[in-house]
Structures are given as structure tokens and as C-alpha cells.
N, C-alpha and C positions, 0 to 999 in steps of 0.2 A: 195312152197318156193318162187316162183315168185309172188304168190298172196300176201304173207306176206310182201315182199319188196315193192309192189305197194301200199299197205295200209300205210306203213311207210312213203313213199314219199308224199302221199296225205296228211297225217297228218302234215308233215313239211310245205307243201304249205299253208294249212289252218292257221297254226301258224304265218307264214310270213305275210299273208294278214291281220291278226288281228293286228299285231305290226305296220304295215304300216298305218292302219286306225287310230290307237291311236296317231300316231306322226303327224297327220295333212295331211296325204296323200302325203307327199313329201319326198322322200328318201334323207337323208343327211341333212335335215332342223332341226335346234334345236331352242329351245325357247330362247328369249332374256335374261331371267333370268339365263339361264345356261351359256351363253357365253359372254354377254356384259361387257366390263371393267367398273370399277368405273368411274363416270363423273369427268372430270378435274375441278379444282377450277377456278372461273372467274378471268380474267387477271386484276391485280391491276393497277389503273390510275397513270400516272406519276405525281410526286409532282410539284406544281406550282413553276416556276423559280423565284428566288429572284434577285433584282437589287439593286445596291448601291444607296444611296440618290443622287439626281441630285443637284449639287452645285448651290447656288444662284449666279446669274450673268452669267450663261451659255448662256442665250439669249441676254445679254446686247448689244453685238456688233451688232447683227442682228437687234434688236429693234432700236438702235441708227441710223443705216443706213437708215431705212425707216421712222422712227418717231423720229427725233432729239429732244432732251430735255425731253423725257419721263422719268418718275421716277418710280422705282419698288415699289409695295405696301408692299412687304415682303422681308426681307433679309435672311431668313432661307432656308436651303436646302429643296427640295421637295421630298417626297417619290414617287419613280417611280412605276408604275403599268403596267404590260404587256409591259415594255420597253418604256413607255410614261410618260412624266411629263409636268406640266403646270405652268406658272408664269404669274402674273397679273401686269400691268403697268398703270399709269395714264398719259394722254397726252392731251395737249391743242393745238388746231390747229386754225389758224386764218380763220375766215369765212368772215370778213369784216374789214374795218379800225377801227371799234369800238367794235367788238364782237369776242369772241373766242368760238370754238366748243370743248366741253369736251368729251374725248374719253376714253373708257376702252379697253386696249390692252390685248389680250391673246396670249402668246408666247408658242408654242408647241416644246418640246425637245424630241428627240428619242435616245435610247441607241444603239450605234454602236457595234454590237456583235464582228465584226472582230477586232476592235481596243480596245474594252473594255472601251469606254468612252461615256459620254453624248454629244450630238451635237444639236444645235438649228436647227429646221426644217422650221418653218413658224410662221407668226404673223397675228392675226386677229384684226380688230378695230371695236368697236361698239360705236356709238354716244349716249351719255347719257344726254346731255344738251347743251344749248347755253347760254353763260353768257356774260354780259358786262364787259369790262376791267376796272380795277381800274383807277382812274383819279387823276390829280394834277391840281392846280389852277394857273391861270395867271391873273394879274391885269392890266387894262388899264384905266387910268383916273378914271371914276366913275362907272366902272363895272368890273366884273370878269367872266372868262369862265373856265370851267373844260375840259381838254382834256385827252385822254388815256395816261397812263404812258409810253407806248411803242413809242409814238411820241417824237422825239427829235427836238429841235428848233435850228435855226441858231443863230449866235451871233447877238445881236441887241443893240442899244443904244438909249436912249430917251434924245437926246440933246435938242429937242423941240418936241412938240406933233406931228407936221406935218412930222417929220423925222422918226417916228417909222415905222418899217416894220419887221414883224416876220413871218418866214416860218417854218412850222412843216413838218418833214419828217418821213415816215414809211419805214424802211430800207433805200433805196436810192431814193425813189420817194417822191416828194412833195405831201402832202395830204391836207394841208390847209394853207392859207395865211391871215394875218391881216395887215391892214395899215389904215391910215387916208387918204381918197381919195376924189376926186371930185364926183359930182353926176353922174348918168348914162349918157352916150353919146346919147342913144336913148330912151328918156323917154316914147315913145309910146309903147315900148315892156316891160315896167315895170309892175309887178303885186305885189299886197300886199302878204306878206308871213304870213300864218296863223299857229298858234300853237293850237293844239286840247285842251290842258290842261291849256293854259295860254291865255285866251281871251283878257286880257288887252294888251298883247304884239302884237296883230295882227296889230295895227296901227303904230307900231314902225319900222317895217321892210319893205323894198321894195326889190324885187327879179327880176333878169333877168337870163335867161338860153340861152345858145347857144351851141348845141351839148352836150358834156359832161361837159362843163364849166358852173358853177353856181356862180353868184355874188350876195351877199346880203349886203345891206347898212342899217345901223341903223340910219334912217333918222328922227331925232328928235332934236328940238332946245336945249334940255337939254345937248346933247352930241356933238353938233356941235362946231367946232373950226374954226372960220372964215367961209370960204366956204367949209370946210372939214368935212366929216362924217366918223365914224367908218365903215370899210368895211371888209367883209370876203369873200374868194373865194376858190373854190375847183374844181378839175377835177377827184377826186378819189371816191367821195361819190355820191349816188343818193340823190334826194331832201329830201326824208324822213329821211335818216340817217343824212344828213347835218342839218336838222331842229332839230333832237334829240340832236346834239352837241350844237347848238345855244340855245336850250332850257335850258341849264345849266347856262346861263348868269344870273348874279345877279346884279341888278342896285341899287347902293347906292343912286343916285339922286331921283329915283322913290320910292324905298322901303328901306328907311334907317333902318338898322338893329340895334337893341339894342346891345350895347357892352356887351359881356359876362364878368361878373366879375371874374377875374382870382385870384386864391389864391396867397398870398404872399409866395414866396419860401424861403427856407433856403439855406445858403451856402452849396454846395454839391449836391443840387437837380438839376435835369435835366429838361430843357424846350425843346420842340420839335417844330420846324417850318416845312414848306413844304420841305425845302432843307437840313436843318442842325439840329442836336441835339446839344444843348448847355448846358454845365455844368460849373457853376461858382465854382471853387475850392477854391479860396482865394480872399478876398477883404478887404483891411485894410487902413483906413485913417491914414496919418502920416505927419510928417514935413520934413523928410529926406529920400532920396532913395539912396542906395549904387550904385556907378558906378565902384566898384572894381571887376574885373573879377574873377570869382570863384563861389562857391555855393551860396553866398549871393547877387550876381549881380542882380540889379533891385528889391531888397527887402528893406523893412524899415530897417534903421540902426541907430546907436547911434550917439550922438552929436559930438564925437571926431573923427568920420570917415572923414579923409581929402578928400576922393574922393566923398563925398556925394553931391548930388544935393539937395539944400534946397529950400523949398517953399518961395515965395516972401511974402511981407507984404499983409495981407488980402487974402492969398491963402492957400489951403490945397492940399496935394498930395494923390492920391489913387493908392496903389499898388495892382495889381490884377493878377490872374492866371486863365485861363479858358481852357476847352476842347471843341473843335468843331469837330463833327463827320458828314461827308457828307453822306446824304442818297439820293443823286442824282446819278443815274447810268450812266449819260452821260457827265456831265460838271465839269470842274475844276473852283473853285472859288478863288478869291484873297482877303484875309482878310486885310483890311486897305487901299486897293487901292481905288482911287477916282471912278473908274468904276466897283468896285467889291462890297464887303461887307464892307461898311463904318460903323465904330462903332459910334453910336450916343447914348451915355449914359448920364444919369443925376442922380443927388443925391438929395434926399429930406430930409431936416433937419429943425426942428423948424418951420414947416409949410411953408417953402420956398423951391423952386425947383431950382437947379443950374446945368447947363450943364457941362459935363466934356469936357474940351478942350484939345488941343494937347500939345506936349512937347516943344513947342516954344512959346514965348510971342506973336508972330504975328498970331498964329493959331486961327481961328474962330471956325471951327469944329474940331473934334478929328483927329489927325494925328500922327501916330506912327513914331518915329525916332529911338528909342532904344527899342529892343524887342528880346526875346529869343523864340525859338520854338523847339519842340521835336516831333518826330513821333514814339517814343517807350514808351509813357506813362510817360515821364519825367525822364527816366533813364539817358539819355544823351541829352545835349542841344546844339543848333546851333544858331549862331547870324543871325538875320534877315538881308538880303541884299536888298537894295532898300526901297520901301515904303509899302511893303506888304509881307504876308506869304501865300504860295500857299497851298490850300486845294484840293487835288486831289479827283476825283470821288470815293465815297464810301471808303475814307480813314479818318484817325483821326489825328489831331494835337493838341498839348498842347502849349499855348502861355502865356508868362510872360511879362508884361509890366507895364506902369503906365500912369496916366493922371493927369490933373490939375483942381482943383475946384476953381473958382474965388470967394471964400469966406472962411473966417476963421471959420471953424465949429468944430475944434478939441475940443473946450471947451464945446460944446453943449452936455449935458448929456442925451438928449432924444433919441427916436428911430430914426434910420437912414435907409433909403431905397435907393437901387440902381436899376434903371430901365435900362434894356439892350434891344437892338433890335436884334432879331434872324431872320436869313435869310429865306424868303419865296419864293424868286425869284428875277429876275432883278428889282431893285428899289422897291422891296416889302419886308416888314418886319412885324413881330409881336412883340409887346413889352411884356416883363415879368419883374416882380419886385421881387427883393431879399431883405431880411432884413439883413443888414450888421452890425447893432448894436442895 
């Protein structure tokens, strides 16, 4: 009995050992396939956050603070990405009295998560070129000089050649001066001034420098007035830059230019001078001008108009209306004033040319006594006070008046031309011709 029990125990031990061996020899260890849970799906990436478009102009205030005068390239909102948007601006910065540095500005705007709005963050500037400034022309005796448009000149009057003095300013600082002056006080320190591209001009100029001051005299008998010579001076430019300005001089006495033949304009056409755009709106030869206040004032009128001013024997009246638009950014001009824009008009008829004189028998040149002016395009009119009409900088006026032709040309049936002088500067004009019949 005991033997049979022992055999049974031994058999159970052998069976347990076999099972243990088949399971990898580690009690309680199971295969991965039996117990491992199914693998979890990979975590999904968060969707990219979207931002509202960044309004155009978000960076304007910041850009204007550090780069005044910059202009945006685009006016549309920018699509922000990752909370960042960019805007481009063009900017010109002065490098010297005659040159400007062109810059491309990049303004960075960031989205403020807390406030939920776009804000300007910073601005970068990149130089993309150096450009010369546009110029305007000034005439002195037998020569002209071109100076940058940003230079503004002081008031000056040419009562006689020796009294002329012009000072140009850049902002508040004098940048160049012109006058007719004496020769150098210390001739031994004088040197000839050479122009690389204008060899013929090397013998015309003499130069003296002292510190930052440079004085150049146009020493040539063709331009001498008594013992006076044209003289230019500067403290703001180096010699090279000063020479580049003087290199724009054009000499009528040395190099007479052929007059460019201008086309004959029609009434209503616009002629443009250096300072003013001029449009002749109406020009009519007549015998009588109405002095009756109202819509017909200073216009041709009928014989029974008791107020009419009638042309004298051997005379013809010219009723005219014109528009003058100032393109000078700095100066106010006076139309009709003796020291301003004096109208010097003439009529050509039958092969003869007749000057238009003033509104009094004694006048030699044209002088307005009666005139209307309008600053709203002729909708409302005001009576001229004094001897001139004020044309403010970059403004427009319409003027209605009349003049006297010292010839009876009303019966002439041929073509008639009116030549007008359009303002180019102080005591400088360009003539244009209109066909009035």
C-alpha cells in the first residue's frame, strides 16, 4: 500500500517537472501572446492654430516713429502664420545734401494671445540704393544752375546785378550761397577748379577752401559785371559734391542752346513752367468790357451796356480767364505784382506783334487794376485787392481780367496768336503761344 502511494507521488513529481520545462522554466511566467493587451493607437497631433488676418496699418505708428515719411507697399491685410505677420515699406533717408538713401523696411507684427489682437513688434531697414534728388533750375544772368528740390531759397530781388544774393537752406541750415562778389582776398591760395567730364570748364572757375568753407568764383570776362564775378559758397558739402552741383551750370554765353520749337497750344491746353502750371481758359478780342458787378463782370459785352469800358481809337481789348496752379512746395507767388509774376503778354496778328498793356493809358507794361479771382475753380469769385492776386504754395487760383492792345485788330480776319509768359522762378519765365483765333 505504501509502495503504491510512493509510485503515485513520484509520477506526479515527474509530470510537474515536465510542465515546468515546457513553460520556459519559470513558474508563473506566461507568453506575451497570452497576456499582452492590444497596442494603443498613436496620439493624434494637435491642429495648427489659425490667426485672423493682420490689419494693414498695424505697424504704421511704429514705422513712422523711427522712419518718418515711409510709405507702405501694400494696403491689404497680411495672413498671419504662427502668430507673426510682415509688412513692407519704402523709405528715403538723406545721405548728403544732394543724395538720398533708398531703404526697404520690414515691419514685424506679433499676435498678442492675451488681448487677442495684432501688435507691431519691430522694424528692420535694408539699403537698396543711393539716388540723386530731383532738381529745379535757377537763372542768373547768362547761366543756369540746378539745385535739389528740397533746398529752399531766401527771398531775393534783382534790383541790379550786383545786389543779387541767394541763400539756399536744407531744413534750417544754409547749404549754399550765390552772389556777385569781388575777387579772392588771398589770390595766392587760389586753385583752379577742375571738372572731370567738362574739360572746357576747368579754366572758368577758381576755388579757395578754409576749413569746411569752400568758395568758388566763375572768373571769366563773359560773366563779369564791373569788378564783380559770380560766386558760390558752401559749408555743408565737400569739394566733390560741390563740384557735382556746379557741374549742372549751363552757360548761354558759351554754349547757346537752340530754342526748342514749342507747339502752338489751343485755348484750354495747359503749359507747365518750373513753378506753375498755366491753363488759358478763355481769350477773346473785343471792343467793350462790362464793369457791371455780377456774372458778366470783366467779360465782353454789348454796345448798349452803360457800364462798359470801351476801347479807344486804334485799340482792342482782350478779355481773358486763366488758371494758375503752383507746383512750388515752399513759396507764395504774387500774380501781377511788380516783384512777383508780371504778366508780359503779346498778340500776333497780320504779321505784326503787339504787346498787351495795362488797364490805364499810362501803363507801359501790363498792370492789373480790375480782376476777379477764385480758389474753388470759378464757382465763387472775389475782387482783387491791391495790384496782385496771391498764389499760395501748391494751390490753384483762377483769374479773370482784361488788357489793352494798342492796335485795332478786330477787323483782321487772319490767324491770331497770344504769347503768355509762365513762371519759372524769380525773374525767370518761359513763353508759350496759344491760338486764339
